[in-house]
N, C-alpha and C positions, 0 to 999 in steps of 0.2 A: 086231528087238529081239534084243538079247542075252539067253541062255536062263540065269536064276539059278541057279545053287547048289540042291541041294534041300533042303530044312529036315534037320536031323539029330536022333537025340533028346537033347532036352534033359537028362539026365541022364548023358549022354555027352558031353557038353563043357563044359570050366567055361572060361566066360568070363575074362580078367583084368580086374583095376581099372580101369576106364575113366572113371574120376570125375575131375570139372574139367573145365577150360574150353578147350577145341581150337581152335586159328585154322586154315582155309583156305589151304593152297597154291597160288595159283591158276595161280601156272605148270606146277605138277602136274594139274592136273584136267582133265577136259574134260564140257562138257555136249551132249549131241546130240538131234535129235530125226526124227521120221520120221512120215510126213502124206501120204495118198493125194490126186493131183491130178488131176482133168479124170476122174476115174472108171475111168484104167486103167492108172497108175501110179504110183508112192510117189517122192517129193519126201525126200532126205537130209538135213540140216544139221545146223550148227553154233554155240552161243552161246560169247562167251569168259567166263569167270568171275572176275569182278572179287573177290570178298571173302565169308568166312560165319564162322561161328561155331555150332560144340556145345557145350552144356553138359549133361555127365552128372550128377546126382546121387550121392551114396555107395550108393545100393541100386539103379543104375541104368537108371533113369528121366531119358529126354532132357528138362531143364523147359525149355532154350530151343535153337532151331535155325532159319538162315536163313541162302540164301545169293541173293546179286548178281549179277545177270548182266548184258552186255551187247547192248541190242536193236540201236544201234548198229553193234554188231560179226556181228551174224547172217550165214553164209557157206552156200549150198547149192552151189556151184560154177557156179553160173549170173549172171552181174552184173545183167542186165537182169531177171530174177525176185529178187535179192537186194534193188536199190533197189524194187521193188514190195511187195516185203514188212517194208520201214523206213517204207515210205509210210505215209500215215493211213487206207487203208482196212483196214491188217491192223495193226501193230506202234506205228504213230506215234515213229518213234523221236526225231524232232527234238521233241516235245513231251514224251513220256515216255522219256528214251532208257536206262533199265535195267529189267530187270524181277527180282523180287524173290518168292522162295519164302518160307513160314515155315510151319513146322511148330505145330501149334495143338494136337495130344492125340498121341499116341504110343502104345503095347504092346511090349513086349518080346520076341522071339521066338527063337526056339534061335540063331538065328544071325543076329541084327540086330533091328529094331524093323520095326515097319506106323506109319503114319506117315497122320493127318489133313492136308494143307497147305493154302493159300490162295495164289495165284500173283497177284501184284501186274501188272498190263499194261495201258496206255493210261490208266494212272487208276482204274481197277477193277481188280473182285476175283472170281476162279473158285476152286474148290475143287476140290483134285487128292488124291488116294491114293499114297501111294507105299511100295512097299517097300524096305528097304534092307537090305543084306547086309555084313556083315564079309569083306571080300574075301581079307585076309592069310591064311596056310595054312602049319602048322597051326593056329597062333594066333598074332593078331597082341602085337609086342609093348605090355607096360604102358605103355613111357617113349614109344611115340612112333617114327616118324611112322604112323599107323595108315592105310588105306585103305580106303575103303568104294562098292561098286556102289550106285545109286540106280535105280526103275523105277517109274513109273505113267502111265497115259493121262488127259489133261486134254481135258475138252469146252470145244471154243473160243465157245462161243455166250454163256455170260456177260459177255464179255469186249464183244461189243460190233462184232468185227468185220464188216466190209460187204461179205463176198465171200460166194457162195450157195456152200452143202454141197457141190452137185452139179460145184463149180469146184473149189474145195480143201475135205476131206475136215473133218467135224465133230469129229475126233477124234485126237489128236495123241499119240502115242507117244512118249515120253520115257523117256533114260535119262541115267546119269551115272557117272563114274567119278571120286572126289574122295580128296582125300588131305589130313590137317589133324596138326598138331604140338602138342602140347601147350603152353599157357601155364603158365608159372612163376610161379605169383604173385608181383606186384611188374614183373615184366620186363614193359616194355610192349614191349619186341620183338613179341611175339603179337600187336599191331598192335589190333584192334578189342576198345573196351570195349564194354559193356551200353548204354552210353549212345549210341553212336556205330550202333547195330544200327539197321535200317530202321524 
């Protein structure tokens, strides 16, 4: 799992105005996961990102944030394992082809946010805590695009996957590097509107 930058003194960091609506640049974003396999090794995989939105208020509060990923596009570097992971014992990609991560609450930090989120997969939900770090240095451009790094650990048990934890680990370490572009009011090129959100 990638090491996140250390938080700096809040007084030494003057964050630019990030208020407004930001749309995911899917082609420039990547999500990864890491999970223990059969007690002895770690499987690394990727998930294609379909779309996503973040809305930041004038005082820096995240008021809406979600990312949609393709369960059908999961890749671990092993075709047989990929078919198994897409199957009904794991992600059930045929019945539920997408996963959605939605932020429920967030708290601002000197370098980004901490968030309580929910993962929707297999038609059910599981909580996950996320750390979100602004990745652009020394400071992100206020007009975008901006990059953020996200990390968290997901307990897969609430998702009801029918695979014992001694075969595949209970916890998945999640990380993503996401790029967003500011949506200009009235510009439909930004893509997603609130009505389109999962």
